[in-house]
C-alpha positions in Angstrom: 0.0 0.0 0.0 1.2 3.6 0.0 3.8 3.8 2.5 1.7 5.7 5.2 -1.1 3.0 4.9 1.4 0.2 5.3 2.9 1.7 8.3 -0.5 2.1 9.9 -1.4 -1.4 9.1 1.8 -2.9 10.4 0.9 -1.6 13.8 -2.0 -3.9 13.6 -0.6 -7.3 13.9 0.8 -7.4 10.3 -2.4 -8.3 8.9 -5.2 -6.3 7.0 -8.8 -7.0 6.9 -10.5 -6.3 3.5 -14.0 -6.6 2.2 -13.7 -8.0 -1.3 -16.3 -7.3 -4.2 -16.4 -7.8 -7.9 -16.9 -5.6 -11.0 -17.2 -7.9 -13.8 -14.6 -10.7 -13.2 -12.1 -8.6 -11.4 -11.8 -8.7 -7.6 -11.4 -5.4 -5.7 -11.1 -4.8 -2.0 -11.6 -2.0 0.5 -10.1 -1.9 3.9 -12.8 -3.0 6.4 -12.1 0.1 8.5 -13.7 2.1 5.6 -16.8 -0.1 5.3 -20.0 0.8 7.1 -22.3 -1.8 5.6 -23.6 -3.5 2.4 -27.2 -3.0 1.3 -29.2 -4.2 -1.7 -29.8 -1.7 -4.4 -32.5 0.7 -3.7 -34.2 3.5 -5.8 -31.5 6.3 -6.6 -32.7 9.9 -6.9 -30.6 11.3 -9.9 -28.6 14.4 -9.2 -28.4 16.9 -12.2 -24.9 18.0 -13.2 -23.4 15.8 -10.5 -19.6 15.3 -10.7 -18.3 12.3 -12.8 -19.4 9.1 -11.4 -22.0 10.5 -8.9 -25.2 8.7 -9.9 -27.5 10.4 -7.4 -28.5 10.0 -3.7 -30.3 7.4 -1.5 -32.1 7.7 1.6 -30.7 5.3 4.0 -32.5 5.3 7.5 -33.2 9.0 7.2 -29.7 9.9 6.0 -29.0 11.2 2.4 -25.9 9.4 1.0 -24.4 10.0 -2.5 -24.1 7.0 -4.7 -20.9 6.7 -6.8 -20.9 4.5 -9.9 -17.3 3.2 -9.6 -17.6 1.6 -12.9 -17.8 5.1 -14.4 -14.9 6.3 -12.1 -12.8 3.4 -13.3 -13.6 3.8 -16.9 -15.3 0.4 -17.1 -18.3 -0.5 -19.5 -21.6 0.6 -17.8 -23.9 -2.3 -16.7 -27.5 -1.8 -15.8 -28.5 -2.2 -12.2 -30.5 -5.3 -11.2 -31.6 -7.2 -8.2 -28.2 -8.5 -7.5 -26.4 -5.0 -7.6 -25.2 -4.1 -4.2 -24.4 -0.8 -2.6 -21.2 -0.8 -0.4 -21.6 2.0 2.1 -18.1 3.4 2.7 -16.7 6.1 4.8 -13.4 8.1 4.7 -12.3 11.5 6.0 -15.8 11.9 7.5 -17.6 11.4 4.2 -20.2 8.5 3.7 -20.9 7.2 0.2 -22.5 4.3 -1.4 -20.5 2.5 -4.0 -22.4 0.5 -6.7 -20.6 -3.0 -7.0 -21.8 -6.2 -8.8 -21.4 -8.5 -5.8 -19.7 -8.2 -2.3 -17.7 -11.4 -1.9 -16.1 -11.9 1.4 -14.2 -10.4 4.4 -10.5 -11.5 4.1 -7.8 -11.2 6.7 -4.6 -11.0 4.6 -1.0 -11.0 5.8 0.8 -7.8 4.9 3.5 -9.9 3.4 0.9 -10.7 0.7 0.3 -7.0 -0.1 2.4 -5.1 -2.5 2.3 -1.3 -3.1 1.4 -0.4 -6.7 4.9 1.2 -7.0 6.4 -2.4 -6.6 4.5 -3.2 -9.8 6.2 -0.4 -11.6 3.3 2.0 -11.8 1.1 4.2 -9.8 -2.5 3.4 -10.3 -5.0 6.2 -9.8 -7.5 4.4 -7.6 -5.4 1.7 -6.1 -3.2 1.8 -3.0 -2.0 -1.8 -3.2 -2.4 -5.3 -4.9 -3.2 -8.3 -2.7 -2.0 -11.7 -3.6 -3.9 -14.8 -2.3 -3.1 -18.1 -4.0 -3.7 -17.5 -7.7 -5.9 -14.4 -7.1 -4.9 -10.7 -7.5 -7.1 -8.4 -5.4 -6.9 -4.8 -6.4 -7.1 -2.8 -3.1 -8.7 0.6 -3.4 -7.4 3.9 -2.0 -10.6 5.3 -0.6 -9.3 8.8 -0.7 -8.7 8.5 -4.5 -12.0 6.8 -5.1 -13.9 9.5 -3.2 -11.9 12.4 -4.6 -14.2 15.0 -5.9 -16.9 14.6 -3.3 -15.2 16.9 -0.8 -17.9 19.5 -1.2 -20.5 17.1 0.0 -21.6 17.3 3.6 -19.6 15.3 6.2 -21.1 12.4 8.0 -22.4 13.3 11.4 -20.8 11.5 14.4 -22.9 9.7 16.9 
């Protein structure tokens, strides 16, 4: 992961917990510390002239949460939402958002020895902080700050 992220994780017993999900056949992950919950797709209220990748908003238990279509943010082909589409509710820097994902897979506890920063691969990757290796799987670990960039003007999550 980026060096500051790796140092933070190393203080936590040399393991990282990740929530994995899929977009098409590729596995992605988000540090479990950034995950609030996972819910089934609900009606999205469209937001006119929203920033790139912002699909709209949902009302989750009385709280308005912006919905990001990470397929658009990643430059992937769009896919219509269906009953299997899930919303991964994530939080970073006080912002809560819903990410549209094809399916949430599992929670993994991965040794940091299996996590390589993107710089070790020879390239910086805009939305990734690291790559996890598990058997023959490569799991692209998202940098939540990069994924959520551009929503800073949105209201911060309330504490409590």
